[in-house]
SEVEXBA-134855 format. One record per residue (C-alpha): x, y, z. Coordinates in steps of 0.001 Angstrom, whole numbers, padded with zeros to 6 digits, always signed. Example, Ala and Ser with C-alpha at 12.3 -4.5 7.8 and 13.67 -1.06 7.14 Angstrom:
! SEVEXBA-134855
+012300-004500+007800/+013670-001060+007140/
This chain:
! SEVEXBA-134855
-013840+015752-011394/-015540+015113-008199/-016708+011813-008465/-018445+009299-006098/-018311+005321-006409/-020936+003194-004283/-020002+000394-003653/-021756-003111-002399/-021138-003815+001520/-021283-007244+001313/-016454-007027+001187/-014880-004503+001516/-013158-002385-001056/-010568-004234-001672/-011807-007895-000251/-009726-009667+001979/-010716-012468+000132/-012920-013340-002366/-014824-010707-004286/-015341-009582-008005/-017453-006310-007934/-015814-004807-004998/-012350-005491-006200/-013170-003356-009929/-014250-000991-007721/-011164-000866-005501/-009112-000611-008781/-010812+001524-010589/-010987+003986-007191/-007515+003945-007101/-006452+004277-010594/-009121+007828-010601/-006945+008705-007263/-003911+008438-008827/-004719+010464-012111/-005448+013327-009838/-009688+013222-009416/-011556+013800-006202/-013096+010800-005125/-015404+009603-002365/-015896+006290-001586/-019019+004856-000155/-018248+001322+001271/-017604-000823+004299/-015757+000578+007367/-012933-002001+006687/-011993-000996+003148/-008881+000599+002031/-008463+003302-000252/-006529+006167-000963/-010139+008359-002044/-012042+009622+000929/-013964+007143+002497/-017622+007306+003892/-018094+004052+005773/-022016+002700+005405/-021456+000359+007854/-018737-000954+010689/-017621-003713+008283/-018282-005951+005411/-021481-007539+005677/-020509-011007+004624/-017733-011241+007385/-020131-009324+010145/-022032-012766+011900/-024099-010094+013678/-025949-008547+010734/-029276-010200+010201/-030787-007240+007801/-028048-006562+004871/-030371-004700+002894/-030917-001984+005727/-027390-000870+005098/-027674-000532+001634/-030836+001786+001825/-029171+003894+004389/-025972+004398+002198/-028152+005329-000867/-029656+008042+001283/-026456+009395+002514/-025473+009329-001157/-028168+011546-002372/-028073+014147+000914/-024312+014573-000564/-025365+014433-004142/-024316+018064-005012/-020945+017742-003652/-020465+015558-006906/-019845+015816-010566/-021079+012561-011217/-022147+009243-009264/-021049+006133-009919/-023438+003154-008646/-022338-000354-008470/-025338-001750-006150/-027884-003044-009012/-031308-001142-009286/-031249-000207-005141/-030713+003794-005811/-033249+003540-008729/-036252+005573-006876/-033822+007833-005500/-031548+008644-008081/-034135+008742-010749/-034878+012220-008852/-031438+013263-008063/-030041+016079-010577/-026662+014917-010446/-025070+013456-012997/-024778+009136-012775/-024421+005769-013983/-024648+002210-012865/-022392-001043-014126/-024403-003924-013609/-022120-006392-012278/-024493-009749-012324/-026743-011850-014256/-029816-010011-016214/-031409-013199-017195/-033809-012934-014541/-037754-013038-015346/-038267-010178-012337/-035570-007846-014463/-037248-007262-017400/-040400-005433-015985/-038445-003614-013445/-036110-002214-016667/-039393-001439-018488/-039881+000834-015630/-036717+002008-015583/-035301+002623-019053/-034414+005781-018179/-031729+005040-016075/-027820+005185-017591/-026500+001801-016940/-023268+000541-017982/-022696-003654-019126/-019363-005169-018211/-019836-007541-021437/-021935-006966-024690/-023760-010808-023858/-024853-009132-020648/-027069-007195-022356/-029238-009738-024318/-031728-010476-021666/-032531-006788-021449/-032458-004906-024843/-034566-002165-023301/-032704-000984-020773/-030766+002405-021692/-026967+000972-022089/-024566+003519-022185/-021523+001305-023208/-019729-001873-022535/-016686-001596-020505/-014744-004720-020193/-012850-005381-016470/-009226-004301-015799/-006411-004974-013684/-003481-003162-012121/-000899-005878-014199/+002308-005205-012043/+000675-007466-009365/+000224-010195-011249/+003176-012217-012502/+003469-014640-015109/+004134-018142-014250/+005515-020505-016285/+003040-023634-015238/+005345-025597-013428/+003464-027028-011131/+001896-029406-013489/-001337-029145-012249/-004619-027606-013130/-006735-024798-011297/-010230-023797-010140/-011169-020610-008478/-014772-019338-008084/-017812-019853-005794/-019121-023822-005346/-022845-022671-006843/-023898-024987-009314/-023774-022621-012197/-019381-022560-011573/-019326-026220-012577/-017113-027193-009578/-017659-031168-010433/-017235-031029-013985/-013753-029294-013089/-013351-032502-011087/-014471-035165-013617/-012170-033013-016038/-008708-033295-014159/-009575-037148-012862/-010032-038040-016659/-006777-036354-017785/-004679-037572-015014/-003420-034461-013426/-003791-032751-010204/-006314-030196-009311/-005949-027496-006940/-009786-025777-006045/-009683-022049-004543/-013527-021701-003722/-015490-019727-001881/-018591-021142-000185/-021422-019204+000300/-024111-019538+003124/-026918-019796+000299/-024758-022797-001312/-023551-024496+002024/-026234-027783+001506/-024754-027959-002038/-021193-027841-001499/-022056-030476+001435/-024155-033312-000746/-022510-032485-003860/-019303-030832-003876/-017679-032335-000402/-017631-036256-001480/-015567-035415-004663/-012952-033967-002614/-012101-036931-001178/-010144-038240-004613/-006730-038197-004651/-005179-035389-006224/-007653-032924-005541/-006657-030288-003139/-009322-027667-001780/-007700-024499-000712/-010573-022581+000264/-010527-018941-000611/-007452-017004-001913/-006616-013511-001709/-005025-011061-004523/-001529-011489-002975/-001786-015576-003344/-003056-015212-007070/-000100-014922-008909/+001320-018394-007668/-001875-020090-007645/-002576-018981-011537/+000824-019145-012795/+002171-022331-011218/-001030-023795-013162/-001150-025661-016191/-004232-024194-017295/-007451-022758-015298/-010759-024723-015553/-013744-022526-016384/-016435-025465-016958/-019705-022959-016077/-023239-023852-016827/-024573-020520-017037/-024631-017105-018920/-021047-015467-017092/-021818-011936-016883/-018119-011497-017204/-015748-013430-015346/-012989-011722-013576/-010767-015062-013251/-010329-015179-016821/-008409-012456-016958/-006512-013035-014373/-005550-016196-015487/-004187-014473-018965/-001953-011763-016571/-000521-014359-015190/-000003-016334-018541/-002727-019436-018006/-004442-020383-020546/-007985-021038-020019/-010079-024093-020879/-013657-022655-020477/-017186-023607-021827/-019425-021473-023502/-021584-019062-021990/-022465-015146-021300/-019256-013203-021990/-016647-016486-021805/-016111-016243-025809/-015822-011944-025809/-012893-012215-023328/-011378-015885-024590/-009835-016524-028252/-009867-020083-028558/-006339-021653-029641/-004882-018367-028846/-005617-017694-025524/-007213-021321-024167/-009570-023593-025470/-013943-022943-025440/-015026-026880-025626/-018836-027746-025216/-018540-031380-023569/-016135-032650-021088/-014546-035369-023818/-013491-031993-025452/-012356-030437-022246/-010226-033663-021549/-008632-033283-024995/-008022-029660-024607/-005803-030535-021256/-003522-032574-023658/-003496-029682-026312/-002861-026854-023677/+000617-027096-024434/-000022-025679-027940/-000996-021956-025847/+002150-019348-025621/+001644-018328-022084/+003234-015120-023391/+000806-014301-025628/-001981-014720-022876/-000020-012157-020879/+000081-010054-023952/-003788-010370-024307/-004268-009027-020953/-001999-006441-021626/-003647-005069-024438/-007350-005834-023613/-007315-006014-019697/-005496-003276-017791/-006776-000823-015003/-005788+001948-017076/-007908+001158-019740/-010970+000350-017820/-010650+003296-016235/-010344+005873-019339/-013503+004386-020557/-015213+004995-017288/-013527+008749-017378/-014924+009024-020891/-018579+008531-019573/-018271+010890-017025/-017329+013574-018849/-019883+013047-021142/-022683+012566-018448/-021134+015869-016693/-021044+018016-020028/-024438+016905-021046/-025908+017868-017914/-024305+020927-017713/-025572+021947-021105/-029139+021392-020177/-028591+023538-016728/-027251+026263-018605/-030306+025857-021589/-032608+026105-018469/-031299+028826-016623/-031113+030926-020109/-034818+030742-021117/-034848+034175-022513/-032661+033407-024948/-035111+030732-026371/-037766+031254-029314/-041012+031296-027749/-043843+029989-030388/-046254+033115-031113/-049319+031529-029769/-047639+030744-026095/-046602+035260-026158/-048892+036823-023380/-052166+038744-025240/-051400+042465-025769/-053993+045400-025412/-053888+048889-027624/
């Protein structure tokens, strides 16, 4: 198939450091190429891919200090996709709703994977208007705020598992990875580790929007002993980061759409101690791949019990449910369905002579 992947421009594909959506776009794109599909990737110019790369900007926007209007690059990219739409059997968007006004009017089959939170009041009237746009959720829980959307399927993320090595937790510490935003619960993670008497290693991204919060709420906590702030890490460092940890702490305070770090941790054989929210209980199995807890007290108690979790079983769960091969099969099935439906519709439209015409619409004949 001829497939277009349209990525956000905030990070390269794959990201150089932190980045979830762009990493998934990379995994999917490269697996589609490996399977023999003709793939075109619309992304930032510093992306690396086996597909045809169409750069929409010179480099990823988060790392470009000269970029002041990030939306302008995305609007121009959407126009570029539309101009080439006849080249594709299907267009797969990963840029939220930015393309809806144009792609609604384009004949090429298309779908959008929604990667972010959907519990925002402004999205309700938006999806009342765009009920026709085919969308994919990354967890069943993500759909809850927008039941009126045109959901095609839920496709859980998948990983190229050979890149993630299972570890034995010999570092003896706990781990946290994510953004330093309030909803990710880093202060909770620090308190859990301190009360459990274990070191905590933090691999975290500080977004511009979170810098004030980081300075006032996080930085003072990092002065405590046994708390190590590593900063952002890339994929090459993740096997050691996860695999050496006794457990990953995931004490969120929001409806997590998916939580890529959850399956990365499982792929490295490391159990997760998580607060419930969004997709957490859809991904983790309490007592088998970690513990889902509802308080800091319960999280501290779970740290003492983490030795009950079979690390090999965590890895097997990742292999069974969260491989890039499975994710790609799911998407290819959707592509074929959409393309097949479009072809059938086009054939019916072009062969109107074969369709029955109601008698009252036949032209009058004179005798």
